[in-house]
Each structure stands twice: as C-alpha cells, then as structure tokens.
C-alpha positions, 0 to 999 in steps of 0.5 A: 438219537444221542443217548444220555451218556452221549454215545451213539449206537451202531446200526442203520438210521431206521433202527430205533434205539430205546432209552429207559428210565427204571426204578431200582426194582426189577421192571414188571410193568402191569400196563403199558401204552405203545405208540406203534410197534416197539423194538423192546420186545413188548407187544402192541397195545394200541393207542390207549391212555392208561395209568401206565407203568410203561410208555413205548414210542416205536418206529412204526408210529410215524414221527411227524410233528403232529404225532410227536406232539401226541407222544409228548402228551402221552408222556406228560400225562404219564409223568403227571400220574407217576410223579406225585405218587412215586417220584416226589416221595422217594420213601415209596417203592417205585415200579415203573419204566418210561421207554422212548424209541426213535430213529437215531437222527432227524427224529425230532426238533432240537430241544423237543426230543426224548433225550431233552425230556429225559435230561429234564426229568433226571435234572428235576428228580435227580435222586429218584430217576435213573437210566438203565444204561450200565447202572441199575442202582440209585445215586449213592450218597455223596461223600463229603470228601475232596482231597484236592480241595483240602490240599489247595486251601491248606496250602493257601493258609486261608484258615488260621493255624490249628482250626483246620479240623473245625473248618472241615467239620463245619463244612460237613454239617448242614447249614442252619436255617436263617430268616430275616424280618423284612418289610416296613419298620412298624410291621417288622417290629410286630412280626418280631414281637409275634415270633419272640412271644409265641412261636419261639416259646413253643419251640422250647424243650422240643425234640425232633428225631432225638435232636433238641431244638435250640430256640432261634437266636438273633444274629449278633451283627444284624441291626435291631434283631431283625435276623435270626438263626436256628440249628434246625435245617430246612429239611427238618423244618419241612418234614417234622410234624411238631414244627408244622405250625412254625413252618406254616408261619414261615411259608405264609409270611415269606409269601406275603413278603414279611419274612425272607428265608435268606442265608446269613452271609448273603445279608452282609453285602447290602448292610455294608453298602450303607444305603440311604433313601436318596441313593441310586442303586444298581444290583448287577447280578441280582437274581434270585433277589434276596439282597435286592429286597434288602436294598428296597427295604433300606430305601423305604426306611421311612414308612411315611415317604411313599416315593423315596428319591432313590431307586434300585435297578436290579439286573440279571443275565438270565431271562428266566431268573429275572422273573424270579427276581420280579416275584421277590421284589413284588412282595415289597410293593415298591414303586422304586424298583426296576428289573432289567435283563442284561449281561452285567459285564456290558450293561449299558450306560443309561442317561437321565434328563436333568433340567432339560439336558441329558446326563449320564446316570452314575450310581451312588451304590453298586452291589456286585455279587458276581457268579462264582464257583460257590465252594462256600456253599458246600453246606447246602449244595453238597454237589460241590464236594464232588464237582469242585476243582480249581478249573472253575475259579480259573474260568470265572476269574475273567468274567468276575473282573469284567463285571467288577470293572463295568460296575466301577465305571458306572459308580459315581465319585464318592460312591460305594461298590460292594464286591462279593462272592460265595467262594473262598478262593483268592483267584475269585476274591483278592485277585479280582480286587487287586487287579481292579485296584491296580488298573484303576490307578488310584481311582478306587480304594478299599474301605475299612469297614471293620467296625461297621458290623460289630459282632461279625467274625471275619478273617482279613484278606490275604496278600500272597497266594498261588495259582493251581491247575486242575491237575495240581500244578502250582505257579507262584507268578506269571513268569513261571507259567508256560505258554501253553497255559496262557489261555487258562491262567492270566497275569491278573490272577497273581498278586502284584510283585511290587511290595509297596504297591501291594501294601498300598492296596490294603487287601487286608481290608477285605472280609473272608467269612469262614463257616466254623466261626459263626456256623454260617456258609463261606463268603467274601466281601470287599467294599470299594470307594471311588475317588475319581474317574477310571483312568481310561475315562478321563478326557480333556475338553474338545474343540467345538469345531471338530466333527463327530468322527474326529471327536470320537477318534480323539476320545479313545484313550491308550489306557484300557482295561487289562487283558487287552480290552480296548477302551469303549468311547460309549463308556466315557465317564467323569463329569469333572473331566469331560469338558463338552464331550459327555454333553455332546454325546448326550445331545447327539443321542437326544437328537437321534431319538427326537428324529425317530418315530418314537411315540411320546411316553411309550417305552417299548423293548429295544429294537431287535436289530440293535440287540438280540433279545432272549426270553419273553417279549415284554409289553411296552410301558406307556405313561398316561398323557396329561390330557387322557380322559381316563384320569379325571373321574379317578381324581374326582372319585378319590379326591386325590391331592394336587401333589399326586404325581399323575405323570408317573402313572403307566399302563402296559398296553398301547391299544384297547381298554386300559385294565390296570394302572401302575405307578413308578417313582419320578426318578424311574420314570426319567430312566424309562423315558430316556433309555427304552432303546438301549435296555430290556426292562422286564418289570417296574412299577406297582399296580395301584388301580384295576378296572371293573368291567361294570365300573361305568355303573358307578362313579369310577371305573377303577377300584384300588389295588392292595398291592399299591395301597400304601403308596397311594394312600397318602394322596387319597382324601375321600372314601376313607373309613377308619375301622377298629381292630375288631372291625379288621378281624371281621373284615378279614375273616368274613367274606361280605359282612353286613354293616350291622356286624361292624361297629357303629362308628364304621357304619356311620362312615360307610352309610353315606358313601356311594357304592364302590372302592373304599380305603379301610384304615386302622390306626393303632391305639398307643394307650392300649399297648396290647393292641396291634401297634402298626397302622393297617391300610386295606382296600375294600368295596362298599356294597349295598348292605355290606363291605368286603376287603380285596386282600390276598390270602397271605396278607390276610393271614399276616394281619390276623396273626399280628392281632393274635388270632391263630388261623385254623382253616377256611370254609371255602363255600362260605368264604369264611376264615376260621380262627381260634375265636370263631372255630366254636361257632356253627350254623349258617354264616351270619353274613350269608345274603338271602336270595331276595336281597341279591336280586337287582343288585349291580355287579362290581368287580367282574370275575376276571378282576376278582381273580386277579393277584389282589384277590386269591381264590381263598379270599374270593371263592369260586362262584362267589356273588359280586360284592354288594 
C-alpha cells in the first residue's frame, strides 16, 4: 500500500504496512478493536464494536470485498464517534489512533483503500489529524510571508509607489465579513429596514475579545445600500456568544435566500454586466453560485412579472459543484435558471426555435469568471501564502484564454462579456485580454466602465509586464525565451510589441482592485463589448448545389485561434455573414433529430456514445403534453387564467405517477427541447405542485408548493384567502389553528371553500407604515375546522422577523413556534385537536409529501396528524 507521503516500504508483499493517525499526545489507547492479527504489537481483541481509541486491520483478517466493507463500517463508526467529540473541537485534548494495516499491493480497489480514507480524513480535518510518519506535532501556524510573491509584484509595479507596506499589511489581516441582501425588491427593503433598525443597533458599543465591534457600513459603490461590510471576521461571528443572535439571523436568512454572505469584490462582475430582464445570460464557470444569484435577481427586477423574457444558463465543469450551484439558485425560486455541466472551454453551441426554424443561440450577456491562481484571496485562503508560485499562473493562462475565447464566440453582437479573476497576476489578467483582443481583429473592444460604479476604488490595467518562471528567471518578450521553456511559456503571455496596437487596446480600461484601498480581497475585471463576429467565424454565402461535405470543407477558415488551435466548423457564427450556412446546419440538425426515435417533449441526458458523462445520472425532463388528463382537474380547481403557460409544465419521470410538477419559462423550454442531445442539464425549473396520495378524495390530487407560489400566484383565480398580519402571525407560529383563532374576515372566506390547498395572501396597508410593507403569499391547506401553512422553517422565521417577532424556540411536540409575544403563555396549545374531532377525518398530504422540502421537520413535527 502506498504511504501518505508516496514512498513504499521494502519487504514481501504479504507483510502488512501500518499507517497511523495520531494525536499530538502520546498514544495510550484505552480500548481497541482488531480485525485479525495486528502487526503493530497489539494483541487480538476480536471483532468487537467498541467506542474505540484504536482500530487495527491486520493481514490475518482476509481482505475480501465483503470483509473490506466490514472494515470500513468499523472505521466509519469509529470516526462518527471520535469526530464530534475530538476532532471537531481542536480545543479538546485528543487521545486516539487509527491504525490501518493491509498488504502492499492489490489489497483494495482504487479509491476505497486505507490511503484514500486517510487522505479524505486529513483533507477534512487538516488542523487536527496528523500522520505519525516522521512528525508527531500539529501543523504549525502558516507564516504570512512569501519572498517570491513580494519580489514578483514589486518588480511588476502593480501597487502604487509608497503603498507597498499598506498593501502587504492588508493582505495579512483577516478578510472582513460582507453580506448582500438578495431576493425581490420589496422584500429586500424590509430586510434592510430590519437590519438597520434592530440588529445593527444591537452591535453598537459592543466589544468582542477586546476588539470594538464596528457597526456594519454599506458598500459605497453597491446600489441601494443592499451590500454591507463589517470588521468582524467570519470566525468571530461564529464563536462569539455576544453575536449569537446576529449570527443566527444571518444563517437563517442565508438559508432562505434573503441574504448572501458573499465577498465584496465578487459582487462587481454581475453589476458591470448591466443585466436587463430580457437578456439571455451565460455564466461559464458559475459554482458555487453567488454571482449567479445576483444575475437571477436582476432578471426579476420587476416582482410583478413572473416570467421574464431572459434566462440564466449556469455552467460548471465540476459535477459535484454543480449541485452546490443548484442549492444556491433554488433559494431564489426562479423558473429562468438552468444548471448545466460542461467544460467551459468547449461548452456546446445551442440552438433555439425561432418561428419554426432553428437558429444559433447567442447570449446578450456572458460572465466569464475563470479558474485562477487566487492570490487575491490570501486574506481568507491562507494556504496561498505557502503555496504561491508563478507556475500556477503559467499553467492556467492557456485554459483562461480558451474559456474567454469560447465565451466571445457565443456572445451576440452588441453584447457584453465580463472577464474576471481573483488573481492580481497580469499573466492571468491583462495577458489574456490582450491576446483575446489581438486575435479578435477588432471584433471585441474594452468598454470604459470607470463611471458605472461610483465609489469603487480601482487601479487601471497595466500595459507592460514581464514573465517570471518559478525559479525566478525573468523574460521580457517571446524572442528571449529558450526553446526548452516553450511548453511552459507561450507567446500570448507577453504584451503586444507594436505600440500603436497596444495603445488601441486600451488595457487601462481594465479594473484591478487592491486589498488595501477599500479593505477587500484582490480582484481583476475587464468588460468586453462585441462589435462583430470573430474573424474565424465570418463566411461568405455558399452555393446551394454543394454537397454537405463540400460545404463543410469550404467553411473552414485559415484564421484560427492562437496557439495553433484549428477553427471548428461547428462553431461558425455571425448571422450577418452566414448566407445560408448557419440555416443549413440548423436544418440538417433538425432533420437528424426528426429522423431519430426521440419522444416528443422528453429531454433526456445526452447519449453516452457522444459524450462521456461524469457524476450522477440525471432524470429526464418530460414536458406535460396538451392532452394529458392530469391537467384539467388542476386547471378547474384553481381556476387558472387562460394565459397560464401549461406547455411549460414538466415532470422528471417518464413512467408511473407524476408526483411533482415543475415549471420553466417559455425561453428555457425552447432551449431544453432543442438541445437535449448536446448538453447535460443538472437542474432547471421550480416546483409548483406536489401530489397528495389521498388527493383523489378531494377535487384535486395536487397541492401548491411554496417554492413556486410567487410564480404561480398571478395565474390563480380561485381558493385565495386574504389574511391580515395578525392572521399571518398565527398561521406561522401555530401548526393547525382553528378557524376561531383567525379573524372573522378570514373565516368568512374559508368557510365555503372545499377542503384542499389554498393560497393565503397578505396585502400591505400603506396607511399603516409600521406594518409589514411587502406582500406575502403562502401555501396553505383548508382542513375540516382549521388551516395550516406549508412553509419551510427558514421562510417562516423570515416572515416573523419582518413582522417584528423575535423567534425564541420551538415546542416540537405541539408544532408551535415560540416568539416574544407567545413565550409567556403556558398550558395546552389552543389549536390542539381533541381526539373525538379527529375521528373520521380524511387524510390530506401524506407523510412523504409532508416531509418534502416544502415542509421541514420543524414545521411538520414527526408524528403530526394530517391537516384537517
């Protein structure tokens, strides 16, 4: 077995090698379990599952697949016991050891052996877990010094003269916590009001660990005071008891999608895109998704428009990070977001149907936030201090240029693309932009955005730089680079030699944000505008009589991307130059699709023969056909408006009962139906209806889902109950309040409704400025004698806070949320239903549905009776 440090032991293959994880204290295990005979000097203890301080896997325990699984079960149980009590709190004394002994070769399948386990463990708990091979101490504190880093940037003069000391001092300080208020405009204003008048006031004159807490201040350059920063680091926020209430508020509002804890400089690129609700947007490297959520918010600037014409396609190459991206996007409940999984440098060109003909999809806005070396993040990622070298930038430059080039190809004429990195290195910044501008031959130009974010301090892009190798050797131009270095250093890394060409690029229009200017991280942004098609995409009209093969051969242009990358005929562009070319390609694709066996309205994953897929296999996206008998009962029950876009409803199954219905915008439906063979879609659409197992007992088998209620509400004309603010408080703090608990106006509306799903709508009273001034729409269930809400826990807490109620806790048995108004009350809850009233009442949403994401355990306690 390979050791953690990669070296092998000498000896026969049957002799086991032991790899140990030890605490910093001497190893004195009080109990152990031995799976077979140990070669580490410990006696056989048998196969007992104890609260181990030591686990030994020895050679005499046969390492078959089944036994290996047993060994891992033992390890997993041990870790589950040890981590919460020991590893997760480094302040506690540790006294434990994991010992793994296996034959050197062939002992386990790749990715499942002890080495993989140890690597996982040390990666997850790097500060607490240490190998015993040559080192018994803990990791030393990282010294925030890197002489090569200082030498490099001092030589490049990216920092103004006389400010180097301030620059380095700022890098060594922790990054301040920043937050951005998200969501729809009216809700954002209420959250801002709550923050300024309640939580920020409580921070005045507060000291934590001897440090005076500064009241959070708005970022001067972010519009409408929707972004704030404080001198508190995230660590202090998490650990300090005085800040517990403020921290809980931030966590809860973040989970419900109303606040995003996002670094200040990462908010800049979406702002410079100048997004409008009709824009088609591509986010090329989107995970983890904070910038994507900003783009979604901009699409929904008008809360009264449920389906903006624009959409966001958010892409990431990492399949696992795509699910993090889905989680972030889902918080905003938008039908206009699609998450896809592709390599951004070769992301496929999509087609859409326009008046019955296929056309290439060009994006109005593209965000190109590329992978980078990240030396602008030293304040939060302190590992960069130790690992920084110029080699990182040299290795990433080519990928960054390919991604930016692919983005420029897919940008519509007149569109805007923002290129950004969290690196200060000109090899990743100006060099990429200069190379892209040079090979675009005037198709792209840098936009002057100096006045678009007033209050933001930034340095202009530089026009001269040098390239340095990891061993400190400098090169000023490509001609001086020896042949042996040509694989590491490329000509695109140097500034253009021609002074006129360099001046025409206007590299000074790039923005470099330095940490010490506004107490932020380091960042680089460039805004590009497309004037015409890229030169390798321009083609003359083709003769109609040519064969497809001849057409393809004549479409190849000698002008290709730099570094010898050939032009790709599938990437041909420019509607104004295409003649019949693009149309013919689109029609050929359409004919090929029509000749296949693809089912109508089913958008499955791409065939594995055409594309190698990684990660989880996704369920297909199946649009509900017009003649589906499932829809008319829903339409009748909720009195849906004739304008309701029923064709945009989809489900994720081709067989069996449709349990959940989702909705996408018309434009995303177009994208899905025309591109299912060429892209891997991870997620799209928002849930609007959920099936009740017992729904057939009522007039409609589907209840409303809170996730999609703001999208669905404008089309619903029936089963709407207007409630007062006092009613909302009762509905959100009590599980099943009887009608008598609600106002007479609410009761009069509910008494004549049949049992089933309802909409609960609160309209703000402009005559009462102290009341909540944003509309609220909740999903509810009208039972026999009561009404309940189906709202996630964090959303409940959000609305209660907005109404001035402080949430103190929950009484889980009764399902009652305690607030500062109800904490003093005692005794049995008034909404407890007597047993005699429960008898004979029909079930509504079944247990599986009640435990769906719409209703969390806190809102639907285990064992709770169905709504009545």
